[in-house]
C-alpha angles and dihedrals in degrees: 000000000000125000099205101170114019105156121221127220093270103053117049149018127261091260092053091046090053091052093045090052090053088054094048094091108075107199101221091188090065091059088061089067100098093207094054093043091050091050092048092048092051096042096044091045092052091046093051092047091051086065101033092055088068085069093043099256142087144185131248102186115033097206095041103042095053095050097096091047094230099108090038090058091044090051092053092048090053099046095039097040091224136113118249124206114286109277124234114250098204123118096220122110092246091056091052093047090049091052093048089048090053089053093047090047089053091050090051091050088061091063099268116133110211115207124188093354113115135172092247093062090051093047090047090054098246101178095200094051093043094051089046092052093049089049089053090052092049092049093050100043105026108028110021095071096049108114127178121172096336093315123108147187112006095357091047092049091048092049090048090054092047093051095046095047099039096101094053123096120237091018119112113158110198101146145000099262125042095019088070100045098096092051094230092112092057091049092046091055091052094044092048091060102024109027088168092068101051134050093205097177090061093060121101125211091218093059102065096157092057091044093049095045091047091053095044093047094047091046093051096044101041107017100041090238109141119228104262101172139032118237091227091055091054097043092042094054121081091215116016117223109275095210092051092049091046091050092049093045092047087061089057091048092052092044093055099034090076091056089049091053090047091051091050090046091048091050091052091049091047091052092050094045092047090056091047093048092050090049092049090051090052089048091051091047091050092048091049095047092044091049092049093047093048090046089053090050090046091053095042100049095064088051090052091046094050108114099180105153122228126216101228140038090241092058091051091047089055087056089049090054091050089052092049089051089051091050096049103032113022104033103049094065089051090052088055090048091051092051091046090049092056092047091049090050093051092046092049092050090050091051091048091051092047092051091046093245127143116269117271113255110193119220118277114294095014101088117126087248090054090051091047090050092049090046090051089051089050092052091047089052089048093054092046092048094050092048090049093051092051093046091048091051089052091047094049092047089052090046094051091048093049094045092051089047091048094052092045093053092042091052091051092048094046090050089052094048093048107119095002093114091053091048093051094047099049118110098215093131091067093071099029127108122248092263090048092050091049088050090050091051092050090046089052091050088052089049090052089052089050090046091054090048090055092051090086092055093051091050090049091052091051092047092051091049090051091051091050089054092048091051090051096244108197093226094045092128095064090042091052092047093051092045092049091049090053092047093048091048090048090054090049091050090051091052094046092047091053092048094049091048091054090050095049092046090054090060096036092094089065095050133082123225115260133215110322090209092067089049094048089048093050093048094050097037096053098059091039090051089047089049090053092049090049090048092050089047091051091046089054095041115125116237135194124193135174105199144022094263092059095050092045088054090055091048091051092050091049091051089051088052092050088051089063095054095087092058090043090053090052089053090049090051091047091052091048089049089058090057089046090051090053091053091046093051092046092050094045092048097037092243117162111218118218093221127260125039105274091215101055144018091218108108127194089245091057091048091051090046094051091044091054091046092050091047089052089053095056097073090044088054089048091054094047092051092046091051091051090048089053090049092052091047087054091049090051089054089052089051091052094048092049092045092050092051093040093052090050094048093043092053090046093052093046091048093049093048090055091043095052088050089056093043092054089056102036100042115133137173124059120330088249089053090048091048091049091048092049093048090049088049089050090053090050089053091048090051086066089065093098088063090054090048091050089052090049088054092052089047091053091051090051093051093046088052088052092237109163104177139037122195093186098072140026091212123101126198090243092053091051093046091054091047093050093049090048091051092051092047092048094053090044091050092048091051089049090051091055091046090053090050089053089048090050093047094050096042095046099036094240113166123232089246090056091051090051089050092049093047092046092050092046094049092045092059096037091089096170094045089232094140091244135078121229117224096267092044091050091048091053089049091053090050090052089053092052103264117144103225102136108086129058093279089046091056091060090046090050090050090053092050092047088053088058100043096036107031092161094055095236093145093235132094119211122214090246091055089047091052092047091052094047092047091049089052093053105034140051132227140188115283135203090250091058092050091048090051090051092052089047090058091051089048094053091244093307118139089234138039133214131230089244091057092048092050090048098049105032134054111269099253094048092042090055089044090058094043092052093051103036116099120225114271113244102173130106119315092014116171130197110286094018114155129206107235095170097066090041091054094047090048090058089063101031129243093298090080096052 
C-alpha cells in the first residue's frame, strides 16, 4: 500500500490530516480498470501541462516524460513557487534517480509522507507509481488548501460545489463521480460565476455528452482550464474516476476563487469609499453653510456699526423699525442655522472617529469657534446699535425741543426790538419843551429798565444756541446766524441807549420834572408787563418728561405759579389805580392831557389785555399737564405689564436651564427612550414660545411709547432673548449628544448594558456634575473598570490613554471621549492595511493599479472617485496610467495608520 499524502505536524490541520489518511491507501486493483486509468492519465497529463506551459514546455506521456526527473522538478518549482536544487544533466540511470529523489525529497519537505514510492519505480516508468505520485502532488498543492466553512480538502471542495450549484435544477452534487456524469454540474459552476458564458436553461439532462462538451469547451476557451477529460469517457463509464473529477473540479475552484477574492475586496473598498464619500459630502455641506453664515454676519455687522446720524426723530424711528424687523424676521433663521451647523460638525466628528478616520479640520476661518467668535461680535454690534438708536432718539427729541424753544424766544425778542433802533436814534428832544424833555428822560430810564429786563432773554437765547451746537444740531448754521444777529443788535441797542441817555442828561438841567404819577406808573407797569410776558412765555413753554415724578414736579411748579396770581392781580389793580389817579387829578384840576403816558408805551388797556390772555392760558396749561400725567400713568402700566411677564419668563428660563442640567445627568432607560424623552421635553420648551412672543409685544409697546427705564424688573429684553436662545441651544446639544451615543453604540456594537455601565461609572466619578472628568477622577474611573494605572508602569499607560481621550491637553475628559475610548478598546474597525490588501488583490499583487482594473472591479461612481484622487505611481516597474493605491489608502485614515 502507498501512503501518498500523510501530513506531518508542521503542515496541515486535523481535518486535512484525516482526509489525507483516508487517501493513504492506494487501491492498486482500481488502476487495473482501463477506463479509470485512461481517465487519470488524461486528467493528470492535462493538469501537469496547465502548469508546465508557464515555463514553455509540456509532457506527452506521463510515465515516460517524468523518468529523467527534469520535468518533474520543473513542475514542482512552478506549482510551489520555489527553487529546487540544481538538477543533474547526465543521461545515466544514476543521474535520473538523483533528480527524481530531489523531487521526492521536496514533496516530503512539504509535509507529505511517501510510502512505497521510490525513485527507481519512476525512472523505470511504472505507470501505477507515477500516477500515484502525481495524485499526491495534486492533493498537496491543488486540493489540500481548499477551505470552506471550517471544512477542507475533499470535504471543503465538495461543500463548495454544493453551495455554488444549490440554486440550479437537476443538479445534486453528492460525490466526485456519478454526480458529474450528466455535465449539468460543470455548466452550473460556470454559470454561477460567469452567467454570460452559459445559457443554462437551454441544457437538457438527457443529453450529457452535449452538456459535458459545452462545459469543457467554454472552460478551455474563456477560463484557461485545459480539457482534461473526454465527454465520451465519462458517459461511457458506469462510475467515473473520482480522482480525475476532483482534479478537474479543483481547477474550476482555483479559477473562480480569484474572482471571489476580488468581489470581497471590491465590497470592502466600496464600503470604505461609501463612508468616505458620505463624510466628504457632510464636510462640503458644513463648509457651504459655514461660509454662508459667516458671509451673512460679515454683511450684517457693517450695517449694525453704521452710525450715520439722522435729522429728525421720525427718521431714527424708521431705523428702529428696521432693526426690530431684523431682530424678529432675519436673525431667528440664522440662529437655527448656527445651531444646526454645530450639530452637523459634532455628528461628522463622531462618524469620522467611528470609521477610524482623521478628525475634520474646516478650512481657515470656518471653525465652530470662529463662527462663535463672529456671532459674539455680531451680538456686540447689535447691542451697541440698539443703544445708539435709543440715545439718538433722545438726542433728537432734545434738539427739536431746544430748537423750537430757541425760535420762540428769538421771535419774541425780535418782536420786542422791532423799532427800538429808530426810537433811540430820533432827535425829538431837540425841539421839545422842558417838560417834554423831562418826560423823554424818564421814558428813557423806563426803557433802560425794560432793556435790562430783556437781558435774561438774550442770555437764554445764546445758551440755547450753544447747547444746540454742542448736541450737533443739523441746522446749527441758521441758529448761529440768527443768534449772532440778535447779539449784534443787542450790542447796538446798548450803545444807542447809552448815547441817548447822555443826550437827554445834557438837556436835563433845562427841564422841569413832570408828573410823578406818570413816572411811577411807568416804573411799575414795565416790570409787571415784563412779568406777564414771562408768565405767558412759561405757560406756552414746551415740556418733555419720561416719568411720573418729572410731570408731578411740573404740576407742582405750576400750582406755585397760580398761587402768586392773587398778588399779581393786586399789583395790576395798583398800577391801574395810578392811571385812574392821574385822570382824577387832571379832571379835578382841569388839566388837559396830551394823550399817552410820556414815560412808557404800556397802556392800561395793554396790561388788561395781556392779563386776560395770561389768565386764559392757565386752564390750557392745566389741561396739558393733566394729559401728560395721564400719559405717564399709562406708561407706568406698560412698565408693570412688561415687568410681570419678564419676571415670569426669566424664572422659567432659569428653572429650565437647571432642569436640563439635571436631566442630562440623571437620564435612564434606553438611549432611544432618552432621545424620545428629550425631544418631548424640547417640544414642551417650544410650546412656551407664545409667552416669549407676548413679552416681545409688550417690549414693542414700551419702545413705541419711548419708555427707557423700568424700575419694576431687573430683566431686559436682550437678556431674556440671550437666555431663551441659550436654553434652545442647550436642549439641542443634549439631544445631539444622545444621538451620537446611539451612533457610537450601533457602529461599535456596544450593548445597552455596557452603555449603562459606562454612564454609571462616569456619573459616579463626576463629583461636581460638570459633564467632564478631571484627570484624577478619570484615573479612578479606569481603576474601577479594571485598568492597571496605579504603579510606575500604570503611569505611562495612563499617560497614553489621556493622550487618546484628551488630545488637546485640556485636563478634562468628556463623556463622548470616554465612550469613544471604551468602544475602541472593545471593538475592531477597518484599517488602512486592510484596504491596501484589498487593492492589492484587485491589482493581481502589483504595487500599483490601473484605471481599467478599477472600472472593472468597482461600481462606476466609486471607481471614478478613486481614479480622481489616486496619484500616479512612480515606483519600480511602473507602466503608463499606473495609479498609487497605497498612498490613497493611508490618506483615507490619516498618517496615524502609516
